LUMVEXDO-63231 format. One line per 5 residues: number of its first residue (from 0); their letters; for each residue x, z, y of N, C-alpha, C, O. Coordinates in steps of 0.2 Angstrom, whole numbers. Layout:
# residues N
NUM = a = X Z Y X Z Y X Z Y X Z Y | ...
This chain:
# residues 431
0 = xxxxx = 447 113 863 453 116 859 452 123 858 451 127 863 | 454 125 852 454 133 851 461 135 853 466 133 852 | 460 141 857 466 144 860 468 150 856 464 152 852 | 474 152 857 477 158 853 480 163 857 482 162 863 | 480 169 855 483 175 858 484 180 853 482 180 847
5 = xxxxx = 488 185 855 489 191 851 483 196 851 481 199 846 | 481 197 857 476 202 858 470 199 863 472 196 868 | 464 199 861 459 197 865 455 204 867 453 207 863 | 454 205 874 451 211 877 445 208 880 444 204 884 | 439 211 878 433 209 880 430 215 885 429 221 884
10 = xxxxx = 430 213 892 428 217 897 433 219 902 439 221 900 | 432 218 908 437 219 914 436 225 918 437 225 924 | 433 230 915 432 237 919 439 240 918 444 238 916 | 439 247 920 445 251 920 449 251 913 455 250 912 | 445 252 908 447 253 901 451 246 899 456 246 897
15 = xxxxx = 447 241 900 449 234 897 455 232 901 460 229 898 | 455 233 908 461 230 912 467 235 911 472 232 911 | 466 241 909 472 245 908 475 243 901 481 242 901 | 471 242 896 473 240 890 477 233 890 482 232 888 | 474 228 894 477 222 895 484 222 898 488 219 896
20 = xxxxx = 484 226 904 490 226 907 496 229 903 501 227 903 | 494 235 900 500 238 896 502 234 890 508 234 888 | 497 231 887 499 226 881 503 220 883 508 218 880 | 501 217 889 505 212 892 512 214 894 517 210 893 | 513 220 897 519 223 898 524 223 892 530 222 893
25 = xxxxx = 521 224 886 525 225 880 527 218 877 530 218 872 | 525 213 881 527 206 878 521 203 874 523 197 872 | 516 205 873 511 202 869 507 197 873 506 198 879 | 504 192 870 500 187 873 493 189 873 490 190 868 | 491 191 879 484 194 880 479 190 884 481 187 889
30 = xxxxx = 473 190 882 468 187 886 463 192 887 461 196 882 | 461 193 893 455 198 895 450 194 898 451 190 903 | 444 194 896 438 191 898 432 195 900 431 200 897 | 429 193 906 424 197 909 418 193 910 419 187 912 | 412 195 908 406 191 909 404 189 916 400 184 918
35 = xxxxx = 407 193 921 405 192 928 412 190 932 417 190 929 | 411 189 938 417 188 943 418 194 947 413 196 950 | 424 196 948 426 201 952 426 199 959 428 193 961 | 424 203 964 421 210 963 414 210 961 410 206 963 | 412 215 957 405 216 955 403 223 955 408 228 954
40 = xxxxx = 397 225 956 395 232 957 395 236 951 394 233 945 | 397 242 951 397 247 946 397 254 948 400 255 953 | 393 258 945 393 265 947 399 269 944 402 266 939 | 400 275 946 406 279 944 411 279 949 417 276 947 | 410 281 955 414 280 961 419 286 962 424 286 965
45 = xxxxx = 418 292 958 422 298 959 427 298 954 426 300 948 | 433 297 956 439 298 951 441 305 950 439 309 954 | 445 306 945 447 313 944 455 312 945 458 307 944 | 458 318 946 465 318 948 469 315 942 475 312 943 | 467 316 936 471 313 930 471 306 930 474 302 925
50 = xxxxx = 467 302 934 467 295 935 473 293 939 476 288 937 | 476 297 943 481 295 947 488 294 943 491 289 945 | 490 298 938 496 296 935 495 289 931 500 286 930 | 489 288 929 487 281 926 488 275 931 491 270 930 | 486 277 937 487 272 943 494 271 944 496 265 945
55 = xxxxx = 498 276 944 505 275 945 508 272 939 513 267 940 | 506 273 933 509 269 927 508 262 927 512 258 925 | 502 260 930 500 253 931 503 250 937 503 244 938 | 506 254 941 509 251 947 504 249 953 505 245 957 | 498 253 953 493 251 958 491 257 962 486 257 966
60 = xxxxx = 494 262 962 492 268 966 492 267 973 487 269 977 | 496 263 976 496 261 983 490 257 985 487 259 990 | 488 253 981 482 249 982 476 253 982 471 252 986 | 476 257 977 470 262 976 469 266 982 464 268 985 | 475 269 984 475 274 990 472 270 996 469 274 1000
65 = xxxxx = 473 264 997 471 260 1003 463 260 1003 460 259 1008 | 460 260 997 453 259 997 449 265 996 443 265 996 | 453 271 995 450 277 993 449 282 998 453 283 1003 | 444 286 997 443 292 1001 446 298 998 444 299 992 | 451 302 1001 454 307 997 450 313 996 446 315 1000
70 = xxxxx = 450 315 989 446 320 987 450 326 984 454 325 980 | 449 332 987 453 337 985 450 342 980 453 347 978 | 443 341 980 440 346 975 433 344 974 430 339 976 | 429 349 971 422 348 970 418 354 973 420 360 971 | 413 353 977 409 358 979 402 359 975 399 354 973
75 = xxxxx = 400 365 973 394 366 969 389 370 974 391 375 977 | 383 368 974 378 371 978 372 372 974 369 368 970 | 370 379 974 364 381 970 359 384 974 360 387 979 | 352 382 973 347 385 976 346 393 976 343 396 980 | 349 395 970 349 403 969 354 407 972 354 413 971
80 = xxxxx = 359 403 976 364 407 979 365 405 986 364 399 988 | 367 409 990 367 408 997 373 404 999 373 400 1004 | 379 404 996 385 401 998 387 396 993 386 397 987 | 390 390 995 392 385 990 399 388 988 402 392 991 | 401 385 982 408 387 979 412 380 978 409 375 976
85 = xxxxx = 418 380 980 422 374 980 428 375 975 431 380 976 | 429 371 970 435 371 966 440 366 968 438 360 968 | 446 369 970 451 364 973 455 362 967 457 367 963 | 457 356 966 461 354 961 468 357 961 472 357 956 | 470 359 967 477 362 968 477 369 964 483 371 963
90 = xxxxx = 472 371 962 471 378 958 471 376 951 470 381 947 | 472 370 949 472 369 941 478 372 938 482 374 941 | 477 372 931 483 375 927 489 372 929 494 375 930 | 489 365 929 495 361 931 493 358 938 490 352 937 | 495 360 943 493 357 950 497 352 952 498 351 959
95 = xxxxx = 500 348 948 504 342 950 501 336 953 504 332 957 | 494 336 952 490 331 955 484 334 959 479 335 956 | 485 337 965 480 341 968 475 337 972 470 340 975 | 475 330 971 469 326 974 468 320 970 472 318 966 | 463 316 972 461 310 969 457 306 974 458 307 980
100 = xxxxx = 453 301 972 450 297 977 443 295 975 441 295 969 | 439 295 980 432 292 979 433 284 981 436 283 986 | 430 280 977 431 273 978 425 269 977 420 271 973 | 425 263 980 420 258 978 422 255 971 428 252 971 | 418 256 966 421 253 960 422 246 960 426 243 956
105 = xxxxx = 418 242 964 419 235 964 426 233 966 429 229 964 | 429 237 971 436 236 973 441 239 968 446 235 967 | 439 245 965 444 247 960 445 243 954 450 241 952 | 439 241 952 439 236 946 443 230 947 446 227 943 | 442 227 953 445 221 954 453 222 955 457 218 952
110 = xxxxx = 455 228 958 462 229 958 465 229 951 470 227 950 | 462 233 947 464 234 940 464 227 936 469 226 932 | 459 223 937 458 217 933 464 212 936 467 209 932 | 465 211 942 470 207 945 477 209 943 481 205 942 | 478 216 943 484 219 941 486 217 933 492 215 932
115 = xxxxx = 481 216 929 482 214 922 485 207 922 489 205 918 | 482 203 927 485 196 927 492 196 930 496 192 927 | 493 200 934 500 200 937 505 203 931 511 201 931 | 503 207 927 507 209 922 508 204 916 512 205 912 | 504 199 916 505 193 912 499 192 907 500 187 903
120 = xxxxx = 494 195 908 488 194 904 484 188 907 485 187 913 | 481 184 903 477 178 905 470 181 907 467 183 902 | 468 181 913 462 183 915 456 177 915 458 172 918 | 451 179 912 445 174 912 439 177 914 437 182 911 | 436 174 920 430 177 922 424 173 921 425 167 919
125 = xxxxx = 418 176 922 412 172 920 412 169 913 410 163 912 | 414 173 909 415 171 902 411 176 897 413 182 897 | 405 173 894 401 177 890 403 176 883 402 171 880 | 406 181 880 407 181 872 401 181 869 397 186 869 | 400 176 864 394 175 861 394 177 853 389 179 850
130 = xxxxx = 401 177 851 401 178 844 409 180 842 413 178 845 | 410 185 838 416 187 835 416 187 828 411 191 825 | 420 184 824 421 184 817 427 187 815 433 186 818 | 427 192 809 433 195 807 434 193 799 432 196 795 | 436 186 798 437 184 791 442 188 788 447 191 791
135 = xxxxx = 442 189 781 446 193 777 453 190 778 458 194 778 | 454 184 778 461 181 779 461 177 786 456 174 788 | 467 178 789 467 174 796 465 178 802 464 184 801 | 465 175 807 464 179 814 457 180 815 453 177 812 | 456 184 820 449 185 823 447 179 827 451 176 830
140 = xxxxx = 441 177 826 438 171 829 433 173 834 428 176 833 | 434 171 840 430 173 846 427 166 849 431 161 850 | 421 166 850 417 161 853 414 163 860 411 169 860 | 414 159 865 412 161 872 409 155 875 410 149 874 | 405 157 880 402 152 885 403 153 892 402 159 894
145 = xxxxx = 406 148 896 407 149 903 401 149 907 396 146 904 | 402 150 913 396 150 918 393 143 918 387 142 919 | 397 138 918 395 131 918 393 128 912 391 122 911 | 392 132 907 390 130 900 396 128 895 394 126 890 | 402 127 898 407 125 894 408 130 888 408 136 889
150 = xxxxx = 410 128 882 411 132 876 419 133 876 423 128 877 | 421 139 874 428 140 873 428 145 867 424 148 865 | 434 144 864 435 148 858 442 150 857 447 147 860 | 444 156 854 450 159 853 451 161 846 447 163 843 | 458 161 844 460 165 838 465 170 840 469 169 844
155 = xxxxx = 463 176 838 467 182 840 469 186 834 465 187 830 | 475 190 835 477 194 830 473 201 830 473 204 825 | 471 203 836 467 209 837 462 208 842 463 204 847 | 457 212 842 451 212 846 450 219 849 449 224 846 | 450 220 856 449 226 859 442 225 863 441 221 867
160 = xxxxx = 437 229 861 431 229 864 431 234 870 431 240 868 | 431 232 876 430 236 882 424 234 886 424 233 892 | 419 232 882 413 229 885 408 234 889 403 232 891 | 410 240 889 406 245 893 400 246 889 399 246 883 | 394 247 894 388 248 891 385 243 887 379 243 884
165 = xxxxx = 388 237 888 385 231 883 386 233 876 383 230 871 | 391 237 875 393 239 868 393 234 863 389 234 858 | 397 229 864 396 222 860 397 223 853 392 222 849 | 402 226 850 404 227 843 399 232 840 397 232 835 | 398 238 844 394 243 842 387 241 840 384 243 835
170 = xxxxx = 384 237 844 377 234 843 378 229 837 374 229 832 | 383 225 837 384 220 831 384 223 824 382 221 820 | 388 229 824 389 232 818 384 238 817 384 242 812 | 379 238 821 374 243 821 377 251 820 374 255 816 | 382 252 825 385 258 825 383 263 831 384 269 831
175 = xxxxx = 379 260 835 377 263 842 372 269 840 367 267 837 | 373 275 843 368 280 842 366 284 848 370 285 852 | 360 285 849 358 289 855 361 296 854 361 299 848 | 363 299 859 366 306 859 360 311 859 357 312 864 | 359 314 853 354 319 853 355 325 856 351 330 856
180 = xxxxx = 361 326 859 363 332 862 362 332 870 363 336 874 | 360 326 872 360 324 879 355 319 880 355 313 878 | 350 320 885 345 315 887 344 316 894 339 320 896 | 347 312 898 345 312 905 345 305 908 347 300 904 | 343 304 914 342 298 917 345 299 924 345 304 927
185 = xxxxx = 346 293 927 349 294 934 346 289 939 344 283 937 | 345 291 945 343 286 951 348 287 956 351 293 957 | 350 282 959 355 282 965 355 277 970 352 272 969 | 358 278 976 358 273 981 363 275 986 367 280 985 | 365 271 991 370 272 996 367 273 1003 365 268 1005
190 = xxxxx = 369 279 1005 366 281 1012 371 279 1017 377 279 1016 | 369 278 1023 373 278 1029 371 284 1034 365 286 1034 | 376 287 1037 375 293 1042 373 299 1038 370 304 1041 | 375 300 1032 374 306 1029 379 312 1032 385 310 1034 | 377 318 1032 381 323 1034 386 325 1029 384 328 1024
195 = xxxxx = 393 325 1031 398 326 1026 401 333 1028 399 336 1033 | 405 335 1023 409 342 1024 414 341 1030 416 335 1031 | 416 346 1033 421 345 1039 428 345 1037 430 347 1031 | 432 342 1041 439 342 1040 442 339 1033 439 334 1031 | 446 343 1030 450 340 1024 445 339 1019 446 335 1014
200 = xxxxx = 439 343 1019 434 343 1013 430 337 1014 425 336 1009 | 430 333 1019 426 327 1020 425 323 1014 419 321 1012 | 430 322 1010 430 317 1004 428 321 998 428 317 993 | 427 327 998 425 331 991 418 328 989 414 327 993 | 418 328 982 411 327 979 407 334 980 410 339 979
205 = xxxxx = 401 333 981 396 339 981 391 338 975 388 333 974 | 390 344 972 385 344 966 380 349 968 381 355 970 | 374 346 968 368 351 970 364 352 964 361 347 961 | 363 358 962 358 359 957 351 359 960 350 361 965 | 346 357 956 339 358 958 335 359 951 338 359 946
210 = xxxxx = 329 360 952 325 362 946 325 357 940 324 359 934 | 326 351 941 325 346 936 332 343 934 332 337 931 | 337 345 937 344 342 936 349 344 941 349 349 943 | 353 339 943 357 339 948 359 333 952 357 327 949 | 361 333 958 363 327 962 370 327 963 374 332 963
215 = xxxxx = 373 321 964 380 320 966 379 317 973 375 314 975 | 384 319 977 385 317 984 392 315 985 397 319 985 | 394 308 985 401 305 985 402 301 991 399 296 992 | 406 304 996 408 300 1002 413 295 1001 418 296 997 | 411 289 1003 416 283 1003 419 281 1009 417 283 1015
220 = xxxxx = 425 278 1009 429 277 1014 425 272 1020 427 273 1026 | 421 268 1018 418 263 1022 412 267 1026 408 263 1030 | 411 273 1025 406 277 1029 399 278 1025 395 282 1027 | 399 274 1020 393 275 1016 394 281 1011 400 283 1010 | 388 284 1009 389 290 1004 384 288 998 378 287 999
225 = xxxxx = 387 289 992 384 288 986 380 294 984 383 299 983 | 374 294 983 369 299 981 365 297 975 362 292 975 | 366 302 970 362 300 964 359 307 961 362 312 962 | 354 306 958 350 312 954 351 310 947 349 305 944 | 354 315 943 354 315 936 349 320 934 349 326 935
230 = xxxxx = 343 318 931 337 322 929 336 322 922 338 318 918 | 332 327 920 330 328 913 325 322 912 321 320 916 | 325 320 906 321 314 904 313 315 905 310 311 907 | 311 321 903 304 323 904 302 323 911 296 321 913 | 306 325 916 305 324 923 304 317 925 299 315 929
235 = xxxxx = 308 312 923 308 305 925 301 302 923 299 298 926 | 299 305 917 292 302 915 286 304 919 281 301 918 | 287 308 924 282 310 928 281 306 934 276 306 938 | 285 301 935 285 296 940 278 292 941 276 289 936 | 275 293 947 269 289 948 270 284 953 265 280 955
240 = xxxxx = 275 284 957 276 279 962 282 275 961 285 275 955 | 284 270 965 289 266 964 296 270 964 296 276 967 | 301 267 962 308 271 961 310 273 968 313 279 968 | 310 270 973 313 272 979 309 278 982 312 283 984 | 302 278 982 298 284 984 300 290 979 300 295 982
245 = xxxxx = 300 289 973 301 294 968 308 297 969 309 303 969 | 313 293 971 320 296 973 319 300 979 322 306 979 | 316 298 984 315 302 990 311 308 989 313 314 992 | 306 308 985 302 314 983 307 319 979 306 325 980 | 311 316 975 316 321 971 321 324 976 322 330 975
250 = xxxxx = 323 320 981 328 323 986 325 329 989 328 334 991 | 318 328 991 315 333 995 314 340 991 313 345 993 | 315 339 984 315 345 980 321 349 980 322 355 978 | 326 347 984 333 350 984 334 351 992 338 346 995 | 332 356 995 333 357 1002 340 356 1005 341 353 1010
255 = xxxxx = 345 359 1001 352 358 1004 354 351 1004 357 350 1009 | 352 347 1000 354 340 1000 350 336 1005 352 332 1009 | 343 338 1005 339 335 1010 341 336 1017 341 332 1022 | 344 342 1019 347 343 1025 353 339 1027 354 337 1033 | 357 338 1022 363 333 1023 361 326 1024 364 322 1027
260 = xxxxx = 355 324 1022 352 317 1023 347 317 1028 344 311 1028 | 346 322 1032 340 322 1037 341 316 1042 336 313 1044 | 347 314 1044 348 309 1049 351 302 1045 353 298 1049 | 350 302 1039 353 297 1035 348 291 1034 342 292 1034 | 351 285 1033 346 279 1031 349 276 1024 355 277 1023
265 = xxxxx = 344 274 1021 346 270 1014 344 263 1015 339 261 1014 | 349 259 1017 348 252 1019 347 248 1012 343 242 1013 | 350 250 1007 349 246 1001 344 248 996 340 252 998 | 345 246 990 340 247 985 342 254 981 347 256 981 | 337 257 978 338 262 973 338 260 966 334 256 964
270 = xxxxx = 343 262 962 344 259 956 343 265 951 345 271 952 | 339 264 945 338 269 940 340 266 934 340 260 932 | 343 271 930 345 270 923 343 275 919 344 281 920 | 340 273 913 337 279 909 341 280 902 344 276 900 | 340 286 900 343 289 894 349 285 892 350 282 887
275 = xxxxx = 355 286 896 361 282 895 366 285 890 371 281 889 | 365 291 888 370 294 884 370 292 877 365 292 873 | 376 289 874 376 287 867 383 287 865 388 289 869 | 384 286 858 391 285 855 390 281 850 385 279 848 | 396 279 847 396 274 841 399 278 835 403 282 836
280 = xxxxx = 397 276 829 400 279 823 407 279 822 410 284 820 | 410 273 824 417 272 823 420 270 829 417 267 834 | 427 271 830 431 269 836 435 263 834 438 260 838 | 436 262 827 441 256 825 439 254 819 435 257 815 | 441 248 817 440 245 811 446 240 809 451 240 812
285 = xxxxx = 445 235 805 450 230 803 451 225 809 447 221 810 | 456 226 813 458 222 818 454 223 824 453 218 828 | 451 229 825 447 230 831 447 237 833 448 241 829 | 446 239 840 445 245 842 440 245 848 439 240 851 | 437 251 849 433 252 855 436 256 860 438 262 858
290 = xxxxx = 436 254 866 439 259 871 434 260 877 429 255 878 | 434 265 880 430 266 886 422 267 884 421 270 879 | 418 265 888 411 265 887 408 261 881 403 262 879 | 413 256 879 411 253 873 410 257 867 406 256 862 | 413 263 867 413 268 861 407 273 863 403 275 859
295 = xxxxx = 408 276 869 403 282 871 403 282 878 407 280 882 | 397 284 880 395 285 888 392 292 888 387 293 885 | 395 296 892 392 303 893 389 304 899 383 307 899 | 392 302 905 389 304 911 392 299 917 398 297 916 | 388 298 922 390 293 927 395 295 932 398 291 936
300 = xxxxx = 396 302 932 400 305 937 407 308 934 412 305 936 | 406 313 930 411 317 928 416 313 923 422 314 923 | 414 308 920 418 305 915 421 298 917 424 294 914 | 419 296 924 421 290 926 429 289 926 432 293 929 | 431 283 924 438 281 925 443 285 920 445 281 916
305 = xxxxx = 444 291 921 449 294 917 448 294 910 453 293 906 | 442 295 907 441 295 900 442 288 897 445 287 892 | 439 283 900 440 276 898 447 274 898 450 271 894 | 451 275 904 458 273 904 462 276 899 467 273 897 | 461 283 898 465 286 893 464 284 886 468 283 882
310 = xxxxx = 458 282 885 456 279 878 460 273 877 462 271 872 | 460 269 883 464 263 883 471 264 881 475 260 878 | 474 269 885 481 270 884 483 272 877 488 269 874 | 479 276 874 480 278 867 478 272 862 482 271 857 | 473 268 864 472 262 860 478 257 860 479 254 855
315 = xxxxx = 481 257 866 487 252 866 492 254 861 495 249 858 | 493 260 860 498 263 855 497 260 848 501 258 845 | 490 261 847 488 259 840 488 251 839 490 249 834 | 486 247 844 486 240 844 494 238 843 495 233 839 | 498 241 847 505 239 847 508 240 840 512 236 838
320 = xxxxx = 506 246 837 509 248 831 506 242 825 510 240 821 | 500 240 826 497 235 821 501 229 822 503 226 817 | 502 227 828 506 220 829 513 220 827 516 215 824 | 516 226 828 524 226 826 525 228 819 530 226 816 | 521 233 817 522 236 810 516 238 807 514 244 808
325 = xxxxx = 512 234 804 506 235 801 506 242 797 500 245 796 | 511 243 794 511 250 790 510 256 794 508 261 791 | 512 255 800 511 261 805 504 262 808 502 267 811 | 501 256 807 494 256 811 489 261 809 486 264 813 | 488 262 802 483 267 800 484 274 804 479 277 806
330 = xxxxx = 490 277 804 491 283 807 490 283 814 487 287 817 | 492 277 818 492 276 825 484 276 827 482 279 832 | 480 273 823 473 272 824 470 279 823 465 281 827 | 472 283 818 469 289 817 470 294 823 466 298 825 | 477 293 825 479 297 831 475 295 837 473 300 841
335 = xxxxx = 474 289 838 470 286 844 463 289 844 461 292 849 | 460 289 838 453 292 838 453 299 838 448 302 842 | 457 303 835 457 310 835 458 313 843 455 317 845 | 463 309 846 465 311 853 459 310 858 457 315 862 | 456 304 857 450 302 862 444 307 860 441 309 865
340 = xxxxx = 443 307 854 437 312 852 438 319 855 433 322 857 | 444 321 854 445 328 856 444 329 864 440 334 866 | 446 324 868 445 325 875 438 324 877 436 328 881 | 435 319 874 428 318 876 423 324 874 419 326 877 | 425 327 868 421 333 865 422 339 870 417 342 872
345 = xxxxx = 428 340 873 429 346 877 425 344 884 422 349 886 | 425 338 886 421 337 892 414 337 891 410 340 895 | 411 335 885 404 334 884 401 341 883 395 341 886 | 404 346 881 401 352 880 399 355 887 393 357 887 | 402 354 892 400 356 899 395 351 902 390 353 905
350 = xxxxx = 396 345 901 391 340 903 384 341 900 379 341 904 | 383 343 894 377 344 891 374 350 893 367 351 893 | 378 355 896 375 361 898 375 362 906 374 367 908 | 376 356 909 376 357 917 370 359 920 370 362 925 | 364 358 917 358 361 920 356 367 917 350 370 919
355 = xxxxx = 360 371 913 358 377 910 359 383 915 363 382 919 | 355 388 915 355 393 920 362 397 919 365 399 924 | 365 397 913 371 401 912 377 397 916 381 400 919 | 377 390 915 383 387 918 382 387 926 387 388 929 | 376 387 928 375 387 936 378 394 938 381 395 943
360 = xxxxx = 376 399 934 378 406 936 385 407 936 388 410 940 | 388 405 930 396 406 930 400 402 935 405 404 937 | 397 396 936 401 392 941 400 395 948 405 394 952 | 395 398 950 394 400 956 397 407 957 397 410 963 | 399 410 951 403 417 952 409 416 948 410 419 942
365 = xxxxx = 414 412 950 420 410 946 424 416 945 425 420 949 | 427 417 939 432 422 937 438 419 934 437 414 930 | 444 421 936 450 419 933 453 423 927 459 423 926 | 449 428 925 451 432 919 453 427 913 449 422 912 | 458 428 910 461 424 905 462 417 907 461 412 903
370 = xxxxx = 463 416 914 464 410 917 458 405 916 459 399 915 | 452 408 915 446 403 914 445 398 920 444 393 919 | 446 401 926 445 396 932 450 391 932 448 385 933 | 456 393 931 461 387 930 460 382 925 461 376 926 | 457 384 919 455 380 914 450 375 916 450 369 915
375 = xxxxx = 444 378 919 439 374 921 441 369 926 438 363 926 | 445 371 931 447 366 936 451 361 933 450 355 935 | 455 362 928 459 357 924 454 352 921 455 346 920 | 449 355 918 444 351 915 441 346 920 440 340 918 | 439 349 925 436 345 931 440 340 933 438 334 936
380 = xxxxx = 447 341 933 452 336 935 453 331 929 457 326 931 | 450 332 923 451 327 918 458 328 914 460 323 911 | 461 334 915 467 335 911 466 337 904 466 343 902 | 465 332 900 463 333 893 467 329 888 466 330 882 | 472 326 891 476 321 886 483 322 886 487 319 883
385 = xxxxx = 486 327 890 493 328 891 496 335 888 501 337 890 | 492 338 884 494 344 881 494 350 885 497 355 883 | 491 350 891 490 356 895 486 362 891 481 360 888 | 489 368 890 486 373 885 480 376 888 480 382 889 | 475 373 889 469 376 892 463 378 887 458 381 888
390 = xxxxx = 465 376 880 460 377 875 458 384 874 452 386 874 | 462 389 874 461 396 873 456 398 879 452 402 878 | 458 397 885 454 399 891 447 396 891 442 399 893 | 447 389 889 440 386 888 436 390 883 430 391 884 | 439 392 877 435 395 872 433 402 875 427 404 873
395 = xxxxx = 437 405 879 435 412 882 429 410 886 424 414 887 | 429 405 890 423 403 895 417 402 890 412 405 892 | 418 399 885 412 398 881 409 404 878 403 405 877 | 413 409 876 411 415 874 407 419 879 402 422 878 | 410 419 885 406 422 891 399 418 892 394 422 893
400 = xxxxx = 399 412 891 393 408 892 388 410 887 382 412 889 | 390 411 881 385 413 876 383 421 877 377 423 875 | 388 425 879 386 432 880 381 432 886 376 436 886 | 382 428 891 377 428 896 370 427 894 365 430 896 | 370 422 889 363 420 886 360 426 882 354 428 883
405 = xxxxx = 364 430 879 362 436 875 359 442 880 355 445 879 | 363 442 886 361 447 891 355 445 895 352 449 899 | 354 438 895 348 435 899 344 431 895 344 425 896 | 341 434 890 337 430 885 332 425 888 331 420 885 | 328 428 893 322 424 895 325 418 899 322 412 898
410 = xxxxx = 330 418 903 333 413 906 336 408 902 335 402 902 | 340 411 897 343 406 892 338 402 888 339 396 886 | 333 406 885 328 402 881 324 397 885 323 392 883 | 323 399 892 320 394 896 324 387 897 322 382 896 | 331 388 898 335 383 899 336 379 892 336 373 892
415 = xxxxx = 336 382 887 336 379 880 330 375 879 331 369 877 | 324 377 880 318 374 879 318 368 884 316 362 881 | 320 368 890 320 363 895 324 357 892 323 351 892 | 330 359 890 335 354 887 332 351 881 333 345 880 | 329 354 876 326 351 870 320 347 872 319 341 869
420 = xxxxx = 316 349 877 311 344 879 313 338 882 311 332 881 | 319 338 886 322 332 889 325 328 883 324 322 883 | 328 331 878 330 327 873 325 323 869 325 317 867 | 319 327 868 314 324 864 310 318 868 309 313 866 | 310 320 875 307 314 879 311 308 880 309 303 880
425 = xxxxx = 318 309 879 322 304 879 322 299 873 322 293 873 | 321 303 867 320 299 861 313 295 861 313 290 858 | 308 298 864 302 295 864 302 289 869 299 283 867 | 306 289 874 307 284 879 310 278 876 309 272 877 | 316 280 872 320 275 868 315 271 863 316 265 862
430 = x = 311 275 860 307 272 854 302 267 857 298 264 854
């Protein structure tokens, strides 16, 4: 039998579960379907402080706190500087959320998914959506296959694509585009007995620069530490060994990180993902929207959680407007896209330049003139969607960035060339 609902949400990650929970709270009949069964592995373990008000809004903060390692800031380590620099979230422009959590994404995603069910959404797992039709008249038609081969179908008034990197609708409508401003790849694994920071800083994320990119070091509550290398695409193409050995060889290129891992073991596998940065031409259409990674994916660490969940929050406003008063829907959808694009754009400018000499130099010599440091910490906290007035200070930081390039032309040109080579290599790998 064909089932019916007001909203069908494809994908049970943070974005999809947030959308399903908030729409169900508003009284709509919601179905959320995931192709896997929770808990399931996902990378993106380092939350940002602006995730916390979203957890509060969803009523899951206490649950998240129980599985999370408290994170008060981010440490940056450069081979060109003797001392590390730590940015504490308590120094942000608006320091009302001075901490956040490092989490196992399998646990976090299950908490959010189950919460959408408690809010009233119908949760369906091991359900692979195979087709979606948008007829000119009538409801959206969804066809799916369950793990046991059973066929199911729904009719829905609206379709929310939160399919993550599967990018279901984006591929279907041929809207997915490789990000020509960013071409990196990642390798990661989970270590035991890694050397962590002492005391209160134990849960902080550490970022280590090295000649071909940067590493993340994310302590988790269960004693394991997530370590990953985000590398230029041209460096990844130099691999001559298996992925595990190449990962260890890459760690050896970063002495500060290698020292932290000197007594550590890697009991599991090393996972690699290539040229992952992409975006879609559109964020919405007739009776559908894209939220979270279904629209764009920028980075496995800095954009985790907060960008996807906020896109879902703004998407919910648009979907609710469509269902209650279709005349209000066009403006609500435009506002949804404008807000999300603006937040991602501000974040992306820094992500694209994380490996440049100028960013490394400026981060390791922070200045709070024109409140630039306050604004950068707010950016690192994910404070991009609630009107905090950091834009002017971020523009000042960008001016300083470009001035540094003018004053250090050899280093700036070298960084630019390296970045362009990586983008080109990423495009060749994709082809």
